[in-house]
PDB file of N, CA, C and O in Angstrom:
ATOM      1  N   MET A   1      24.861 -13.302  12.272  1.00  0.00           N
ATOM      2  CA  MET A   1      25.867 -13.092  11.277  1.00  0.00           C
ATOM      3  C   MET A   1      26.510 -11.711  11.552  1.00  0.00           C
ATOM      4  O   MET A   1      25.796 -10.711  11.625  1.00  0.00           O
ATOM      5  N   SER A   2      27.828 -11.649  11.703  1.00  0.00           N
ATOM      6  CA  SER A   2      28.447 -10.391  11.998  1.00  0.00           C
ATOM      7  C   SER A   2      28.719  -9.717  10.631  1.00  0.00           C
ATOM      8  O   SER A   2      28.751 -10.331   9.564  1.00  0.00           O
ATOM      9  N   ARG A   3      28.908  -8.416  10.778  1.00  0.00           N
ATOM     10  CA  ARG A   3      29.157  -7.608   9.575  1.00  0.00           C
ATOM     11  C   ARG A   3      30.625  -7.772   9.146  1.00  0.00           C
ATOM     12  O   ARG A   3      30.951  -7.772   7.959  1.00  0.00           O
ATOM     13  N   PHE A   4      31.469  -7.907  10.127  1.00  0.00           N
ATOM     14  CA  PHE A   4      32.881  -7.927   9.823  1.00  0.00           C
ATOM     15  C   PHE A   4      33.497  -9.332   9.841  1.00  0.00           C
ATOM     16  O   PHE A   4      33.147 -10.178  10.664  1.00  0.00           O
ATOM     17  N   GLU A   5      34.381  -9.535   8.946  1.00  0.00           N
ATOM     18  CA  GLU A   5      35.057 -10.782   8.717  1.00  0.00           C
ATOM     19  C   GLU A   5      36.483 -10.614   8.909  1.00  0.00           C
ATOM     20  O   GLU A   5      37.101  -9.859   8.158  1.00  0.00           O
ATOM     21  N   PHE A   6      37.109 -11.287   9.910  1.00  0.00           N
ATOM     22  CA  PHE A   6      38.537 -11.088  10.150  1.00  0.00           C
ATOM     23  C   PHE A   6      39.303 -12.120   9.305  1.00  0.00           C
ATOM     24  O   PHE A   6      39.053 -13.322   9.392  1.00  0.00           O
ATOM     25  N   SER A   7      40.231 -11.623   8.495  1.00  0.00           N
ATOM     26  CA  SER A   7      41.067 -12.538   7.746  1.00  0.00           C
ATOM     27  C   SER A   7      42.496 -12.146   7.921  1.00  0.00           C
ATOM     28  O   SER A   7      42.847 -10.966   7.937  1.00  0.00           O
ATOM     29  N   VAL A   8      43.303 -13.139   8.050  1.00  0.00           N
ATOM     30  CA  VAL A   8      44.756 -12.893   8.252  1.00  0.00           C
ATOM     31  C   VAL A   8      45.423 -13.210   6.929  1.00  0.00           C
ATOM     32  O   VAL A   8      45.330 -14.321   6.408  1.00  0.00           O
ATOM     33  N   ASP A   9      46.123 -12.166   6.383  1.00  0.00           N
ATOM     34  CA  ASP A   9      46.789 -12.303   5.112  1.00  0.00           C
ATOM     35  C   ASP A   9      48.173 -12.927   5.281  1.00  0.00           C
ATOM     36  O   ASP A   9      48.547 -13.382   6.362  1.00  0.00           O
ATOM     37  N   SER A  10      48.919 -12.931   4.177  1.00  0.00           N
ATOM     38  CA  SER A  10      50.138 -13.660   4.217  1.00  0.00           C
ATOM     39  C   SER A  10      51.149 -12.946   5.117  1.00  0.00           C
ATOM     40  O   SER A  10      52.066 -13.599   5.615  1.00  0.00           O
ATOM     41  N   GLY A  11      51.026 -11.656   5.343  1.00  0.00           N
ATOM     42  CA  GLY A  11      51.920 -11.033   6.178  1.00  0.00           C
ATOM     43  C   GLY A  11      51.652 -10.976   7.662  1.00  0.00           C
ATOM     44  O   GLY A  11      52.183 -10.171   8.427  1.00  0.00           O
ATOM     45  N   ASN A  12      50.737 -11.947   8.013  1.00  0.00           N
ATOM     46  CA  ASN A  12      50.288 -12.123   9.380  1.00  0.00           C
ATOM     47  C   ASN A  12      49.791 -10.758  10.053  1.00  0.00           C
ATOM     48  O   ASN A  12      49.993 -10.447  11.227  1.00  0.00           O
ATOM     49  N   GLN A  13      49.114 -10.008   9.111  1.00  0.00           N
ATOM     50  CA  GLN A  13      48.524  -8.796   9.603  1.00  0.00           C
ATOM     51  C   GLN A  13      47.009  -8.982   9.629  1.00  0.00           C
ATOM     52  O   GLN A  13      46.418  -9.418   8.641  1.00  0.00           O
ATOM     53  N   LEU A  14      46.411  -8.666  10.706  1.00  0.00           N
ATOM     54  CA  LEU A  14      44.939  -8.756  10.803  1.00  0.00           C
ATOM     55  C   LEU A  14      44.244  -7.685  10.039  1.00  0.00           C
ATOM     56  O   LEU A  14      44.278  -6.523  10.444  1.00  0.00           O
ATOM     57  N   SER A  15      43.624  -8.017   8.970  1.00  0.00           N
ATOM     58  CA  SER A  15      42.820  -7.020   8.200  1.00  0.00           C
ATOM     59  C   SER A  15      41.369  -7.360   8.381  1.00  0.00           C
ATOM     60  O   SER A  15      40.916  -8.505   8.388  1.00  0.00           O
ATOM     61  N   VAL A  16      40.669  -6.222   8.529  1.00  0.00           N
ATOM     62  CA  VAL A  16      39.187  -6.412   8.695  1.00  0.00           C
ATOM     63  C   VAL A  16      38.569  -6.202   7.343  1.00  0.00           C
ATOM     64  O   VAL A  16      38.724  -5.148   6.727  1.00  0.00           O
ATOM     65  N   VAL A  17      37.876  -7.201   6.892  1.00  0.00           N
ATOM     66  CA  VAL A  17      37.170  -7.037   5.589  1.00  0.00           C
ATOM     67  C   VAL A  17      35.691  -6.941   5.882  1.00  0.00           C
ATOM     68  O   VAL A  17      35.074  -7.826   6.476  1.00  0.00           O
ATOM     69  N   ASN A  18      35.159  -5.826   5.437  1.00  0.00           N
ATOM     70  CA  ASN A  18      33.740  -5.545   5.661  1.00  0.00           C
ATOM     71  C   ASN A  18      32.887  -6.382   4.662  1.00  0.00           C
ATOM     72  O   ASN A  18      33.116  -6.328   3.453  1.00  0.00           O
ATOM     73  N   ARG A  19      31.995  -7.080   5.136  1.00  0.00           N
ATOM     74  CA  ARG A  19      31.149  -7.822   4.200  1.00  0.00           C
ATOM     75  C   ARG A  19      30.090  -6.976   3.446  1.00  0.00           C
ATOM     76  O   ARG A  19      29.555  -7.330   2.395  1.00  0.00           O
ATOM     77  N   LEU A  20      29.851  -5.817   4.105  1.00  0.00           N
ATOM     78  CA  LEU A  20      28.872  -4.833   3.403  1.00  0.00           C
ATOM     79  C   LEU A  20      29.623  -3.600   2.990  1.00  0.00           C
ATOM     80  O   LEU A  20      29.680  -2.602   3.709  1.00  0.00           O
ATOM     81  N   PRO A  21      30.207  -3.694   1.795  1.00  0.00           N
ATOM     82  CA  PRO A  21      30.979  -2.534   1.301  1.00  0.00           C
ATOM     83  C   PRO A  21      30.170  -1.279   1.013  1.00  0.00           C
ATOM     84  O   PRO A  21      30.703  -0.176   0.898  1.00  0.00           O
ATOM     85  N   LEU A  22      28.861  -1.490   0.901  1.00  0.00           N
ATOM     86  CA  LEU A  22      28.013  -0.316   0.579  1.00  0.00           C
ATOM     87  C   LEU A  22      27.987   0.579   1.890  1.00  0.00           C
ATOM     88  O   LEU A  22      27.692   1.770   1.785  1.00  0.00           O
ATOM     89  N   LEU A  23      28.277   0.047   3.068  1.00  0.00           N
ATOM     90  CA  LEU A  23      28.183   1.006   4.191  1.00  0.00           C
ATOM     91  C   LEU A  23      29.490   1.839   4.261  1.00  0.00           C
ATOM     92  O   LEU A  23      29.501   2.908   4.872  1.00  0.00           O
ATOM     93  N   ILE A  24      30.587   1.356   3.638  1.00  0.00           N
ATOM     94  CA  ILE A  24      31.797   2.173   3.729  1.00  0.00           C
ATOM     95  C   ILE A  24      31.754   3.305   2.647  1.00  0.00           C
ATOM     96  O   ILE A  24      32.152   4.442   2.901  1.00  0.00           O
ATOM     97  N   LEU A  25      31.278   2.956   1.493  1.00  0.00           N
ATOM     98  CA  LEU A  25      31.321   3.967   0.439  1.00  0.00           C
ATOM     99  C   LEU A  25      30.342   5.134   0.759  1.00  0.00           C
ATOM    100  O   LEU A  25      29.187   4.876   1.098  1.00  0.00           O
ATOM    101  N   PRO A  26      30.739   6.268   0.668  1.00  0.00           N
ATOM    102  CA  PRO A  26      29.796   7.432   0.969  1.00  0.00           C
ATOM    103  C   PRO A  26      28.925   7.640  -0.246  1.00  0.00           C
ATOM    104  O   PRO A  26      29.246   8.350  -1.199  1.00  0.00           O
ATOM    105  N   THR A  27      27.769   6.947  -0.133  1.00  0.00           N
ATOM    106  CA  THR A  27      26.801   7.059  -1.250  1.00  0.00           C
ATOM    107  C   THR A  27      25.941   8.276  -0.940  1.00  0.00           C
ATOM    108  O   THR A  27      25.122   8.231  -0.022  1.00  0.00           O
ATOM    109  N   PRO A  28      26.111   9.365  -1.690  1.00  0.00           N
ATOM    110  CA  PRO A  28      25.284  10.562  -1.427  1.00  0.00           C
ATOM    111  C   PRO A  28      23.832  10.255  -1.754  1.00  0.00           C
ATOM    112  O   PRO A  28      23.455  10.280  -2.925  1.00  0.00           O
ATOM    113  N   HIS A  29      23.061   9.987  -0.822  1.00  0.00           N
ATOM    114  CA  HIS A  29      21.691   9.558  -0.996  1.00  0.00           C
ATOM    115  C   HIS A  29      20.832  10.833  -1.117  1.00  0.00           C
ATOM    116  O   HIS A  29      20.504  11.481  -0.123  1.00  0.00           O
ATOM    117  N   THR A  30      20.473  11.175  -2.409  1.00  0.00           N
ATOM    118  CA  THR A  30      19.603  12.288  -2.519  1.00  0.00           C
ATOM    119  C   THR A  30      18.302  11.730  -2.916  1.00  0.00           C
ATOM    120  O   THR A  30      18.092  11.369  -4.074  1.00  0.00           O
ATOM    121  N   PRO A  31      17.437  11.653  -1.994  1.00  0.00           N
ATOM    122  CA  PRO A  31      16.135  11.031  -2.216  1.00  0.00           C
ATOM    123  C   PRO A  31      15.268  11.905  -3.226  1.00  0.00           C
ATOM    124  O   PRO A  31      14.973  13.083  -3.023  1.00  0.00           O
ATOM    125  N   HIS A  32      14.939  11.233  -4.231  1.00  0.00           N
ATOM    126  CA  HIS A  32      14.152  11.953  -5.324  1.00  0.00           C
ATOM    127  C   HIS A  32      12.740  12.290  -4.595  1.00  0.00           C
ATOM    128  O   HIS A  32      12.048  11.361  -4.181  1.00  0.00           O
ATOM    129  N   PRO A  33      12.375  13.491  -4.464  1.00  0.00           N
ATOM    130  CA  PRO A  33      11.110  13.751  -3.839  1.00  0.00           C
ATOM    131  C   PRO A  33       9.965  13.502  -4.783  1.00  0.00           C
ATOM    132  O   PRO A  33       9.696  14.224  -5.743  1.00  0.00           O
ATOM    133  N   THR A  34       9.308  12.407  -4.423  1.00  0.00           N
ATOM    134  CA  THR A  34       8.169  12.026  -5.323  1.00  0.00           C
ATOM    135  C   THR A  34       6.971  12.772  -4.846  1.00  0.00           C
ATOM    136  O   THR A  34       6.431  12.385  -3.810  1.00  0.00           O
ATOM    137  N   PRO A  35       6.509  13.779  -5.475  1.00  0.00           N
ATOM    138  CA  PRO A  35       5.451  14.582  -4.946  1.00  0.00           C
ATOM    139  C   PRO A  35       4.131  13.796  -5.033  1.00  0.00           C
ATOM    140  O   PRO A  35       3.521  13.584  -6.081  1.00  0.00           O
ATOM    141  N   HIS A  36       3.772  13.394  -3.821  1.00  0.00           N
ATOM    142  CA  HIS A  36       2.531  12.580  -3.739  1.00  0.00           C
ATOM    143  C   HIS A  36       1.308  13.468  -3.721  1.00  0.00           C
ATOM    144  O   HIS A  36       0.882  13.930  -2.663  1.00  0.00           O
ATOM    145  N   THR A  37       0.766  13.698  -4.845  1.00  0.00           N
ATOM    146  CA  THR A  37      -0.423  14.455  -4.935  1.00  0.00           C
ATOM    147  C   THR A  37      -1.600  13.481  -5.078  1.00  0.00           C
ATOM    148  O   THR A  37      -1.887  13.067  -6.202  1.00  0.00           O
ATOM    149  N   PRO A  38      -2.251  13.118  -4.071  1.00  0.00           N
ATOM    150  CA  PRO A  38      -3.361  12.187  -4.178  1.00  0.00           C
ATOM    151  C   PRO A  38      -4.463  12.695  -5.013  1.00  0.00           C
ATOM    152  O   PRO A  38      -4.967  13.799  -4.809  1.00  0.00           O
ATOM    153  N   HIS A  39      -4.832  11.914  -5.931  1.00  0.00           N
ATOM    154  CA  HIS A  39      -5.940  12.306  -6.787  1.00  0.00           C
ATOM    155  C   HIS A  39      -7.227  12.262  -6.039  1.00  0.00           C
ATOM    156  O   HIS A  39      -7.684  11.177  -5.681  1.00  0.00           O
ATOM    157  N   PRO A  40      -7.819  13.354  -5.790  1.00  0.00           N
ATOM    158  CA  PRO A  40      -9.046  13.399  -4.940  1.00  0.00           C
ATOM    159  C   PRO A  40     -10.195  12.729  -5.712  1.00  0.00           C
ATOM    160  O   PRO A  40     -10.719  13.263  -6.689  1.00  0.00           O
ATOM    161  N   THR A  41     -10.548  11.571  -5.240  1.00  0.00           N
ATOM    162  CA  THR A  41     -11.651  10.865  -5.910  1.00  0.00           C
ATOM    163  C   THR A  41     -12.908  11.497  -5.243  1.00  0.00           C
ATOM    164  O   THR A  41     -13.228  11.256  -4.079  1.00  0.00           O
ATOM    165  N   PRO A  42     -13.640  12.381  -6.134  1.00  0.00           N
ATOM    166  CA  PRO A  42     -14.851  12.919  -5.515  1.00  0.00           C
ATOM    167  C   PRO A  42     -15.887  11.942  -5.296  1.00  0.00           C
ATOM    168  O   PRO A  42     -16.534  11.445  -6.217  1.00  0.00           O
ATOM    169  N   TYR A  43     -16.045  11.664  -4.065  1.00  0.00           N
ATOM    170  CA  TYR A  43     -17.075  10.574  -3.702  1.00  0.00           C
ATOM    171  C   TYR A  43     -18.406  11.252  -3.641  1.00  0.00           C
ATOM    172  O   TYR A  43     -18.769  11.821  -2.612  1.00  0.00           O
ATOM    173  N   THR A  44     -19.188  11.199  -4.790  1.00  0.00           N
ATOM    174  CA  THR A  44     -20.463  11.669  -4.763  1.00  0.00           C
ATOM    175  C   THR A  44     -21.369  10.489  -4.779  1.00  0.00           C
ATOM    176  O   THR A  44     -21.550   9.850  -5.816  1.00  0.00           O
ATOM    177  N   PRO A  45     -21.948  10.181  -3.636  1.00  0.00           N
ATOM    178  CA  PRO A  45     -22.734   9.005  -3.541  1.00  0.00           C
ATOM    179  C   PRO A  45     -24.003   9.242  -4.318  1.00  0.00           C
ATOM    180  O   PRO A  45     -24.673  10.257  -4.132  1.00  0.00           O
ATOM    181  N   HIS A  46     -24.332   8.322  -5.177  1.00  0.00           N
ATOM    182  CA  HIS A  46     -25.530   8.469  -5.971  1.00  0.00           C
ATOM    183  C   HIS A  46     -26.751   8.277  -5.008  1.00  0.00           C
ATOM    184  O   HIS A  46     -26.888   7.208  -4.414  1.00  0.00           O
ATOM    185  N   PRO A  47     -27.595   9.259  -4.859  1.00  0.00           N
ATOM    186  CA  PRO A  47     -28.642   9.121  -3.945  1.00  0.00           C
ATOM    187  C   PRO A  47     -29.733   8.299  -4.522  1.00  0.00           C
ATOM    188  O   PRO A  47     -30.452   8.725  -5.425  1.00  0.00           O
ATOM    189  N   THR A  48     -29.858   7.090  -3.986  1.00  0.00           N
ATOM    190  CA  THR A  48     -30.890   6.192  -4.526  1.00  0.00           C
ATOM    191  C   THR A  48     -32.226   6.637  -3.861  1.00  0.00           C
ATOM    192  O   THR A  48     -32.470   6.305  -2.702  1.00  0.00           O
ATOM    193  N   PRO A  49     -33.074   7.374  -4.580  1.00  0.00           N
ATOM    194  CA  PRO A  49     -34.269   7.823  -3.983  1.00  0.00           C
ATOM    195  C   PRO A  49     -35.187   6.644  -3.617  1.00  0.00           C
ATOM    196  O   PRO A  49     -35.825   6.054  -4.489  1.00  0.00           O
ATOM    197  N   HIS A  50     -35.242   6.326  -2.392  1.00  0.00           N
ATOM    198  CA  HIS A  50     -36.063   5.229  -1.955  1.00  0.00           C
ATOM    199  C   HIS A  50     -37.462   5.706  -1.743  1.00  0.00           C
ATOM    200  O   HIS A  50     -37.831   6.144  -0.654  1.00  0.00           O
ATOM    201  N   THR A  51     -38.256   5.618  -2.813  1.00  0.00           N
ATOM    202  CA  THR A  51     -39.649   5.917  -2.643  1.00  0.00           C
ATOM    203  C   THR A  51     -40.426   4.705  -2.577  1.00  0.00           C
ATOM    204  O   THR A  51     -40.717   4.092  -3.604  1.00  0.00           O
ATOM    205  N   PRO A  52     -40.784   4.315  -1.412  1.00  0.00           N
ATOM    206  CA  PRO A  52     -41.547   3.042  -1.297  1.00  0.00           C
ATOM    207  C   PRO A  52     -42.812   3.111  -1.877  1.00  0.00           C
ATOM    208  O   PRO A  52     -43.618   3.995  -1.588  1.00  0.00           O
ATOM    209  N   HIS A  53     -43.046   2.140  -2.754  1.00  0.00           N
ATOM    210  CA  HIS A  53     -44.297   2.127  -3.453  1.00  0.00           C
ATOM    211  C   HIS A  53     -45.414   1.760  -2.468  1.00  0.00           C
ATOM    212  O   HIS A  53     -45.460   0.628  -1.986  1.00  0.00           O
ATOM    213  N   PRO A  54     -46.347   2.742  -2.155  1.00  0.00           N
ATOM    214  CA  PRO A  54     -47.392   2.449  -1.250  1.00  0.00           C
ATOM    215  C   PRO A  54     -48.326   1.445  -1.772  1.00  0.00           C
ATOM    216  O   PRO A  54     -49.063   1.659  -2.735  1.00  0.00           O
ATOM    217  N   THR A  55     -48.279   0.353  -1.123  1.00  0.00           N
ATOM    218  CA  THR A  55     -49.236  -0.754  -1.493  1.00  0.00           C
ATOM    219  C   THR A  55     -50.543  -0.509  -0.845  1.00  0.00           C
ATOM    220  O   THR A  55     -50.688  -0.852   0.329  1.00  0.00           O
ATOM    221  N   PRO A  56     -51.499   0.047  -1.493  1.00  0.00           N
ATOM    222  CA  PRO A  56     -52.737   0.444  -0.866  1.00  0.00           C
ATOM    223  C   PRO A  56     -53.488  -0.807  -0.424  1.00  0.00           C
ATOM    224  O   PRO A  56     -54.139  -1.482  -1.223  1.00  0.00           O
ATOM    225  N   HIS A  57     -53.377  -1.101   0.900  1.00  0.00           N
ATOM    226  CA  HIS A  57     -53.988  -2.305   1.418  1.00  0.00           C
ATOM    227  C   HIS A  57     -55.464  -1.959   1.712  1.00  0.00           C
ATOM    228  O   HIS A  57     -55.825  -1.458   2.777  1.00  0.00           O
ATOM    229  N   THR A  58     -56.203  -2.231   0.797  1.00  0.00           N
ATOM    230  CA  THR A  58     -57.680  -2.047   1.010  1.00  0.00           C
ATOM    231  C   THR A  58     -58.248  -3.394   1.167  1.00  0.00           C
ATOM    232  O   THR A  58     -58.423  -4.153   0.214  1.00  0.00           O
ATOM    233  N   PRO A  59     -58.548  -3.692   2.457  1.00  0.00           N
ATOM    234  CA  PRO A  59     -59.032  -5.098   2.824  1.00  0.00           C
ATOM    235  C   PRO A  59     -60.393  -5.309   2.123  1.00  0.00           C
ATOM    236  O   PRO A  59     -61.301  -4.503   2.329  1.00  0.00           O
ATOM    237  N   HIS A  60     -60.551  -6.294   1.358  1.00  0.00           N
ATOM    238  CA  HIS A  60     -61.827  -6.546   0.715  1.00  0.00           C
ATOM    239  C   HIS A  60     -62.766  -7.001   1.837  1.00  0.00           C
ATOM    240  O   HIS A  60     -62.523  -8.010   2.499  1.00  0.00           O
ATOM    241  N   PRO A  61     -63.780  -6.279   2.021  1.00  0.00           N
ATOM    242  CA  PRO A  61     -64.820  -6.603   3.082  1.00  0.00           C
ATOM    243  C   PRO A  61     -65.494  -7.888   2.631  1.00  0.00           C
ATOM    244  O   PRO A  61     -66.191  -7.903   1.617  1.00  0.00           O
ATOM    245  N   THR A  62     -65.287  -8.985   3.391  1.00  0.00           N
ATOM    246  CA  THR A  62     -66.057 -10.253   3.061  1.00  0.00           C
ATOM    247  C   THR A  62     -67.431 -10.027   3.598  1.00  0.00           C
ATOM    248  O   THR A  62     -67.635  -9.962   4.810  1.00  0.00           O
ATOM    249  N   PRO A  63     -68.391  -9.903   2.689  1.00  0.00           N
ATOM    250  CA  PRO A  63     -69.754  -9.721   3.166  1.00  0.00           C
ATOM    251  C   PRO A  63     -70.314 -10.966   3.771  1.00  0.00           C
ATOM    252  O   PRO A  63     -70.453 -11.999   3.115  1.00  0.00           O
ATOM    253  N   ARG A  64     -70.637 -10.853   5.046  1.00  0.00           N
ATOM    254  CA  ARG A  64     -71.233 -12.003   5.686  1.00  0.00           C
ATOM    255  C   ARG A  64     -72.708 -12.014   5.516  1.00  0.00           C
ATOM    256  O   ARG A  64     -73.420 -11.094   5.920  1.00  0.00           O
ATOM    257  N   TYR A  65     -73.157 -13.078   4.908  1.00  0.00           N
ATOM    258  CA  TYR A  65     -74.575 -13.252   4.811  1.00  0.00           C
ATOM    259  C   TYR A  65     -75.051 -14.131   5.930  1.00  0.00           C
ATOM    260  O   TYR A  65     -74.895 -15.351   5.967  1.00  0.00           O
ATOM    261  N   VAL A  66     -75.685 -13.350   6.895  1.00  0.00           N
ATOM    262  CA  VAL A  66     -76.194 -14.141   8.046  1.00  0.00           C
ATOM    263  C   VAL A  66     -77.495 -14.826   7.609  1.00  0.00           C
ATOM    264  O   VAL A  66     -78.516 -14.163   7.421  1.00  0.00           O
ATOM    265  N   HIS A  67     -77.457 -16.090   7.457  1.00  0.00           N
ATOM    266  CA  HIS A  67     -78.675 -16.872   7.006  1.00  0.00           C
ATOM    267  C   HIS A  67     -79.507 -17.030   8.289  1.00  0.00           C
ATOM    268  O   HIS A  67     -79.107 -17.633   9.284  1.00  0.00           O
ATOM    269  N   GLY A  68     -80.703 -16.430   8.169  1.00  0.00           N
ATOM    270  CA  GLY A  68     -81.630 -16.608   9.297  1.00  0.00           C
ATOM    271  C   GLY A  68     -82.237 -18.043   9.319  1.00  0.00           C
ATOM    272  O   GLY A  68     -82.346 -18.729   8.303  1.00  0.00           O
ATOM    273  N   ASP A  69     -82.604 -18.420  10.504  1.00  0.00           N
ATOM    274  CA  ASP A  69     -83.186 -19.805  10.552  1.00  0.00           C
ATOM    275  C   ASP A  69     -84.430 -19.879   9.823  1.00  0.00           C
ATOM    276  O   ASP A  69     -85.045 -20.943   9.758  1.00  0.00           O
TER     277      ASP A  69
END
């Protein structure tokens, strides 16, 4: 699709009609400076104190009764 459209008016004069009139008008584009101040999210990781519960593995000695003959 071209930007320009050629149309011949009643006076047989070729006039160029711009389909995008916004490009012709001098729109003073004053960009509003949006001050991007990023909110610092203080990442304080909650230290999960991993204290492993020491499972005291005390093997129960199975007393062997050696039955003599």
